[in-house]
DODOKOL-765047 format. One record per residue: residue in one letter; z, y, x of N, C-alpha, C, O, CB in turn. Coordinates in nm, 2 decimals. Glycine has a CB too. Layout:
N
+--------+--------+--------+--------+--------+--------+--------+--------+--------+--------+--------+--------+--------+--------+--------+--------+
| residu |    nc3 |    nc2 |    nc1 |   cac3 |   cac2 |   cac1 |    cc3 |    cc2 |    cc1 |    oc3 |    oc2 |    oc1 |   cbc3 |   cbc2 |   cbc1 |
+--------+--------+--------+--------+--------+--------+--------+--------+--------+--------+--------+--------+--------+--------+--------+--------+
|      A |      Z |      Y |      X |      Z |      Y |      X |      Z |      Y |      X |      Z |      Y |      X |      Z |      Y |      X |
...
+--------+--------+--------+--------+--------+--------+--------+--------+--------+--------+--------+--------+--------+--------+--------+--------+
END
This chain:
74
+--------+--------+--------+--------+--------+--------+--------+--------+--------+--------+--------+--------+--------+--------+--------+--------+
| residu |    nc3 |    nc2 |    nc1 |   cac3 |   cac2 |   cac1 |    cc3 |    cc2 |    cc1 |    oc3 |    oc2 |    oc1 |   cbc3 |   cbc2 |   cbc1 |
+--------+--------+--------+--------+--------+--------+--------+--------+--------+--------+--------+--------+--------+--------+--------+--------+
|      X |   0.20 |   1.40 |   1.08 |   0.29 |   1.39 |   0.94 |   0.28 |   1.53 |   0.86 |   0.30 |   1.64 |   0.91 |   0.47 |   1.36 |   0.98 |
|      X |   0.24 |   1.48 |   0.73 |   0.24 |   1.58 |   0.64 |   0.35 |   1.59 |   0.56 |   0.38 |   1.50 |   0.49 |   0.13 |   1.58 |   0.56 |
|      X |   0.42 |   1.72 |   0.57 |   0.55 |   1.74 |   0.46 |   0.47 |   1.76 |   0.34 |   0.36 |   1.82 |   0.34 |   0.66 |   1.88 |   0.49 |
|      X |   0.56 |   1.71 |   0.22 |   0.50 |   1.74 |   0.08 |   0.60 |   1.82 |   0.03 |   0.72 |   1.78 |   0.05 |   0.47 |   1.60 |  -0.01 |
|      X |   0.59 |   1.95 |  -0.04 |   0.68 |   2.02 |  -0.11 |   0.71 |   1.96 |  -0.26 |   0.65 |   1.86 |  -0.31 |   0.63 |   2.15 |  -0.12 |
|      X |   0.81 |   2.04 |  -0.32 |   0.85 |   1.99 |  -0.45 |   0.72 |   2.01 |  -0.54 |   0.69 |   1.92 |  -0.62 |   0.97 |   2.08 |  -0.50 |
|      X |   0.64 |   2.12 |  -0.54 |   0.52 |   2.13 |  -0.63 |   0.44 |   2.03 |  -0.64 |   0.39 |   1.99 |  -0.74 |   0.45 |   2.22 |  -0.60 |
|      X |   0.40 |   1.99 |  -0.51 |   0.31 |   1.89 |  -0.48 |   0.36 |   1.74 |  -0.57 |   0.29 |   1.68 |  -0.64 |   0.30 |   1.86 |  -0.31 |
|      X |   0.47 |   1.73 |  -0.55 |   0.54 |   1.59 |  -0.61 |   0.54 |   1.62 |  -0.75 |   0.50 |   1.53 |  -0.82 |   0.70 |   1.56 |  -0.56 |
|      X |   0.58 |   1.74 |  -0.81 |   0.58 |   1.75 |  -0.96 |   0.45 |   1.74 |  -1.02 |   0.44 |   1.70 |  -1.14 |   0.64 |   1.87 |  -1.00 |
|      X |   0.34 |   1.79 |  -0.95 |   0.21 |   1.78 |  -0.98 |   0.16 |   1.63 |  -1.01 |   0.09 |   1.58 |  -1.10 |   0.14 |   1.86 |  -0.87 |
|      X |   0.20 |   1.57 |  -0.91 |   0.16 |   1.43 |  -0.89 |   0.24 |   1.33 |  -1.00 |   0.20 |   1.22 |  -1.03 |   0.20 |   1.38 |  -0.73 |
|      X |   0.36 |   1.37 |  -1.03 |   0.43 |   1.29 |  -1.13 |   0.40 |   1.33 |  -1.28 |   0.40 |   1.25 |  -1.37 |   0.58 |   1.31 |  -1.09 |
|      X |   0.38 |   1.47 |  -1.28 |   0.34 |   1.50 |  -1.44 |   0.20 |   1.52 |  -1.46 |   0.17 |   1.54 |  -1.58 |   0.41 |   1.64 |  -1.48 |
|      X |   0.10 |   1.52 |  -1.38 |  -0.03 |   1.52 |  -1.42 |  -0.06 |   1.64 |  -1.55 |  -0.12 |   1.62 |  -1.66 |  -0.07 |   1.37 |  -1.45 |
|      X |   0.01 |   1.75 |  -1.51 |  -0.01 |   1.87 |  -1.63 |  -0.09 |   1.98 |  -1.55 |  -0.08 |   2.09 |  -1.61 |   0.15 |   1.93 |  -1.70 |
|      X |  -0.16 |   1.98 |  -1.46 |  -0.23 |   2.10 |  -1.43 |  -0.36 |   2.04 |  -1.37 |  -0.35 |   1.96 |  -1.27 |  -0.16 |   2.20 |  -1.33 |
|      X |  -0.48 |   2.09 |  -1.44 |  -0.60 |   2.03 |  -1.40 |  -0.66 |   2.05 |  -1.27 |  -0.75 |   1.99 |  -1.22 |  -0.69 |   2.05 |  -1.48 |
|      X |  -0.61 |   2.14 |  -1.22 |  -0.66 |   2.18 |  -1.08 |  -0.58 |   2.13 |  -0.98 |  -0.63 |   2.09 |  -0.87 |  -0.67 |   2.32 |  -1.07 |
|      X |  -0.44 |   2.14 |  -1.01 |  -0.34 |   2.10 |  -0.87 |  -0.31 |   1.93 |  -0.89 |  -0.28 |   1.86 |  -0.79 |  -0.16 |   2.21 |  -0.89 |
|      X |  -0.32 |   1.88 |  -1.01 |  -0.30 |   1.75 |  -1.01 |  -0.38 |   1.65 |  -0.93 |  -0.32 |   1.55 |  -0.88 |  -0.30 |   1.73 |  -1.12 |
|      X |  -0.53 |   1.68 |  -0.93 |  -0.63 |   1.59 |  -0.85 |  -0.57 |   1.61 |  -0.70 |  -0.54 |   1.51 |  -0.63 |  -0.81 |   1.64 |  -0.87 |
|      X |  -0.56 |   1.72 |  -0.67 |  -0.53 |   1.75 |  -0.55 |  -0.40 |   1.67 |  -0.47 |  -0.39 |   1.62 |  -0.36 |  -0.52 |   1.90 |  -0.55 |
|      X |  -0.32 |   1.67 |  -0.57 |  -0.16 |   1.62 |  -0.53 |  -0.21 |   1.47 |  -0.54 |  -0.18 |   1.40 |  -0.44 |   0.01 |   1.66 |  -0.65 |
|      X |  -0.28 |   1.41 |  -0.62 |  -0.31 |   1.28 |  -0.64 |  -0.37 |   1.23 |  -0.50 |  -0.33 |   1.13 |  -0.45 |  -0.40 |   1.27 |  -0.75 |
|      X |  -0.49 |   1.31 |  -0.46 |  -0.57 |   1.28 |  -0.33 |  -0.46 |   1.27 |  -0.23 |  -0.46 |   1.16 |  -0.16 |  -0.69 |   1.40 |  -0.29 |
|      X |  -0.38 |   1.35 |  -0.20 |  -0.29 |   1.38 |  -0.09 |  -0.20 |   1.27 |  -0.09 |  -0.17 |   1.22 |   0.02 |  -0.23 |   1.51 |  -0.09 |
|      X |  -0.14 |   1.25 |  -0.20 |  -0.01 |   1.13 |  -0.20 |  -0.09 |   0.99 |  -0.20 |  -0.04 |   0.90 |  -0.13 |   0.10 |   1.14 |  -0.37 |
|      X |  -0.20 |   0.96 |  -0.26 |  -0.25 |   0.85 |  -0.29 |  -0.34 |   0.79 |  -0.16 |  -0.34 |   0.67 |  -0.14 |  -0.33 |   0.87 |  -0.42 |
|      X |  -0.40 |   0.89 |  -0.09 |  -0.48 |   0.85 |   0.02 |  -0.47 |   0.96 |   0.12 |  -0.55 |   1.05 |   0.13 |  -0.63 |   0.83 |  -0.01 |
|      X |  -0.36 |   0.94 |   0.18 |  -0.34 |   1.06 |   0.29 |  -0.40 |   1.04 |   0.42 |  -0.38 |   1.12 |   0.51 |  -0.19 |   1.08 |   0.33 |
|      X |  -0.49 |   0.94 |   0.44 |  -0.59 |   0.93 |   0.57 |  -0.49 |   0.89 |   0.68 |  -0.40 |   0.81 |   0.65 |  -0.68 |   1.08 |   0.60 |
|      X |  -0.48 |   0.93 |   0.78 |  -0.43 |   0.91 |   0.89 |  -0.30 |   0.97 |   0.93 |  -0.24 |   0.93 |   1.03 |  -0.52 |   0.93 |   0.96 |
|      X |  -0.26 |   1.05 |   0.84 |  -0.14 |   1.11 |   0.84 |  -0.02 |   1.06 |   0.74 |  -0.03 |   1.07 |   0.61 |  -0.18 |   1.25 |   0.82 |
|      X |   0.08 |   1.01 |   0.81 |   0.20 |   0.97 |   0.70 |   0.24 |   1.09 |   0.64 |   0.23 |   1.20 |   0.69 |   0.33 |   0.90 |   0.76 |
|      X |   0.30 |   1.06 |   0.51 |   0.36 |   1.15 |   0.41 |   0.51 |   1.15 |   0.45 |   0.57 |   1.05 |   0.49 |   0.33 |   1.08 |   0.24 |
|      X |   0.56 |   1.29 |   0.45 |   0.72 |   1.30 |   0.44 |   0.75 |   1.37 |   0.33 |   0.70 |   1.48 |   0.29 |   0.80 |   1.37 |   0.55 |
|      X |   0.86 |   1.31 |   0.28 |   0.93 |   1.37 |   0.15 |   1.07 |   1.38 |   0.18 |   1.13 |   1.28 |   0.21 |   0.91 |   1.29 |   0.02 |
|      X |   1.12 |   1.50 |   0.17 |   1.27 |   1.52 |   0.21 |   1.35 |   1.48 |   0.12 |   1.29 |   1.46 |   0.01 |   1.31 |   1.65 |   0.25 |
|      X |   1.48 |   1.46 |   0.12 |   1.56 |   1.44 |   0.02 |   1.58 |   1.56 |  -0.06 |   1.63 |   1.54 |  -0.17 |   1.67 |   1.38 |   0.06 |
|      X |   1.56 |   1.66 |  -0.01 |   1.55 |   1.79 |  -0.09 |   1.45 |   1.81 |  -0.18 |   1.47 |   1.88 |  -0.28 |   1.54 |   1.90 |  -0.01 |
|      X |   1.35 |   1.75 |  -0.16 |   1.23 |   1.77 |  -0.22 |   1.25 |   1.67 |  -0.35 |   1.22 |   1.70 |  -0.46 |   1.11 |   1.73 |  -0.12 |
|      X |   1.29 |   1.56 |  -0.31 |   1.33 |   1.45 |  -0.43 |   1.43 |   1.49 |  -0.51 |   1.44 |   1.46 |  -0.63 |   1.38 |   1.31 |  -0.36 |
|      X |   1.53 |   1.57 |  -0.45 |   1.63 |   1.62 |  -0.54 |   1.59 |   1.71 |  -0.63 |   1.63 |   1.71 |  -0.75 |   1.73 |   1.66 |  -0.49 |
|      X |   1.50 |   1.80 |  -0.58 |   1.44 |   1.92 |  -0.66 |   1.34 |   1.87 |  -0.76 |   1.34 |   1.92 |  -0.87 |   1.37 |   2.03 |  -0.57 |
|      X |   1.27 |   1.78 |  -0.73 |   1.18 |   1.73 |  -0.83 |   1.25 |   1.66 |  -0.93 |   1.21 |   1.67 |  -1.05 |   1.09 |   1.64 |  -0.77 |
|      X |   1.34 |   1.58 |  -0.90 |   1.43 |   1.50 |  -0.99 |   1.47 |   1.62 |  -1.08 |   1.42 |   1.62 |  -1.20 |   1.57 |   1.42 |  -0.91 |
|      X |   1.54 |   1.71 |  -1.04 |   1.60 |   1.82 |  -1.15 |   1.50 |   1.88 |  -1.23 |   1.52 |   1.89 |  -1.35 |   1.67 |   1.96 |  -1.08 |
|      X |   1.39 |   1.90 |  -1.18 |   1.29 |   1.97 |  -1.28 |   1.23 |   1.87 |  -1.37 |   1.20 |   1.90 |  -1.48 |   1.17 |   2.04 |  -1.22 |
|      X |   1.21 |   1.74 |  -1.33 |   1.15 |   1.63 |  -1.42 |   1.25 |   1.60 |  -1.53 |   1.21 |   1.57 |  -1.64 |   1.11 |   1.49 |  -1.35 |
|      X |   1.39 |   1.62 |  -1.50 |   1.48 |   1.57 |  -1.61 |   1.51 |   1.69 |  -1.68 |   1.52 |   1.69 |  -1.80 |   1.61 |   1.48 |  -1.57 |
|      X |   1.54 |   1.80 |  -1.62 |   1.59 |   1.92 |  -1.69 |   1.48 |   2.02 |  -1.76 |   1.49 |   2.07 |  -1.87 |   1.67 |   1.99 |  -1.58 |
|      X |   1.37 |   2.02 |  -1.67 |   1.27 |   2.12 |  -1.72 |   1.16 |   2.06 |  -1.81 |   1.11 |   2.12 |  -1.91 |   1.20 |   2.19 |  -1.60 |
|      X |   1.13 |   1.94 |  -1.76 |   1.00 |   1.85 |  -1.83 |   1.06 |   1.74 |  -1.92 |   0.99 |   1.67 |  -1.99 |   0.89 |   1.77 |  -1.71 |
|      X |   1.19 |   1.72 |  -1.93 |   1.27 |   1.65 |  -2.03 |   1.24 |   1.49 |  -2.02 |   1.24 |   1.41 |  -2.11 |   1.23 |   1.71 |  -2.20 |
|      X |   1.21 |   1.46 |  -1.90 |   1.17 |   1.33 |  -1.86 |   1.31 |   1.25 |  -1.86 |   1.42 |   1.30 |  -1.81 |   1.08 |   1.33 |  -1.72 |
|      X |   1.29 |   1.12 |  -1.91 |   1.40 |   1.03 |  -1.90 |   1.44 |   1.01 |  -1.73 |   1.35 |   1.00 |  -1.65 |   1.36 |   0.87 |  -1.98 |
|      X |   1.57 |   1.01 |  -1.70 |   1.62 |   1.02 |  -1.58 |   1.57 |   0.87 |  -1.51 |   1.53 |   0.87 |  -1.39 |   1.78 |   1.04 |  -1.59 |
|      X |   1.57 |   0.75 |  -1.59 |   1.54 |   0.62 |  -1.55 |   1.40 |   0.60 |  -1.52 |   1.36 |   0.51 |  -1.44 |   1.57 |   0.53 |  -1.65 |
|      X |   1.30 |   0.70 |  -1.59 |   1.17 |   0.69 |  -1.57 |   1.12 |   0.76 |  -1.44 |   1.04 |   0.71 |  -1.36 |   1.12 |   0.74 |  -1.69 |
|      X |   1.18 |   0.87 |  -1.43 |   1.17 |   0.93 |  -1.26 |   1.22 |   0.87 |  -1.17 |   1.16 |   0.89 |  -1.07 |   1.24 |   1.04 |  -1.23 |
|      X |   1.32 |   0.78 |  -1.17 |   1.38 |   0.69 |  -1.09 |   1.29 |   0.58 |  -1.05 |   1.29 |   0.55 |  -0.93 |   1.48 |   0.64 |  -1.15 |
|      X |   1.21 |   0.52 |  -1.15 |   1.12 |   0.43 |  -1.14 |   1.00 |   0.48 |  -1.07 |   0.95 |   0.42 |  -0.98 |   1.09 |   0.38 |  -1.26 |
|      X |   0.96 |   0.59 |  -1.10 |   0.84 |   0.65 |  -1.03 |   0.87 |   0.67 |  -0.89 |   0.80 |   0.62 |  -0.80 |   0.78 |   0.79 |  -1.09 |
|      X |   0.96 |   0.73 |  -0.87 |   1.04 |   0.73 |  -0.71 |   1.01 |   0.58 |  -0.64 |   0.95 |   0.57 |  -0.54 |   1.23 |   0.75 |  -0.72 |
|      X |   1.08 |   0.48 |  -0.71 |   1.07 |   0.35 |  -0.65 |   0.92 |   0.31 |  -0.61 |   0.89 |   0.27 |  -0.50 |   1.11 |   0.25 |  -0.75 |
|      X |   0.83 |   0.35 |  -0.73 |   0.70 |   0.30 |  -0.69 |   0.64 |   0.38 |  -0.56 |   0.58 |   0.33 |  -0.47 |   0.60 |   0.31 |  -0.81 |
|      X |   0.67 |   0.51 |  -0.58 |   0.61 |   0.60 |  -0.48 |   0.67 |   0.59 |  -0.34 |   0.59 |   0.61 |  -0.24 |   0.64 |   0.74 |  -0.52 |
|      X |   0.79 |   0.55 |  -0.33 |   0.85 |   0.50 |  -0.20 |   0.82 |   0.37 |  -0.14 |   0.85 |   0.35 |  -0.03 |   0.98 |   0.50 |  -0.22 |
|      X |   0.76 |   0.28 |  -0.21 |   0.70 |   0.16 |  -0.15 |   0.57 |   0.18 |  -0.08 |   0.51 |   0.09 |  -0.03 |   0.68 |   0.05 |  -0.26 |
|      X |   0.52 |   0.29 |  -0.08 |   0.38 |   0.32 |  -0.01 |   0.39 |   0.32 |   0.12 |   0.48 |   0.38 |   0.17 |   0.33 |   0.45 |  -0.04 |
|      X |   0.31 |   0.25 |   0.20 |   0.30 |   0.25 |   0.34 |   0.27 |   0.39 |   0.40 |   0.28 |   0.41 |   0.52 |   0.21 |   0.16 |   0.38 |
|      X |   0.23 |   0.49 |   0.30 |   0.20 |   0.61 |   0.37 |   0.32 |   0.69 |   0.37 |   0.31 |   0.80 |   0.42 |   0.08 |   0.69 |   0.30 |
|      X |   0.44 |   0.65 |   0.34 |   0.54 |   0.74 |   0.34 |   0.64 |   0.71 |   0.46 |   0.74 |   0.78 |   0.49 |   0.61 |   0.74 |   0.21 |
+--------+--------+--------+--------+--------+--------+--------+--------+--------+--------+--------+--------+--------+--------+--------+--------+
END
């Protein structure tokens, strides 16, 4: 099992870093044989950053979470 921290989730959701975003995408989109673990704390911290710092609408962030959490890799 691979634990994902807040920074990885934010890079995955924002695509704002040309070096880290592709790495986050590879990890979350194709984790290989390892299931991904996202803690409630990571989800809460990322939600706060996305809505307060990145100024994303809350409903858009929640929809991204819904799609992500449907992944069989999680």
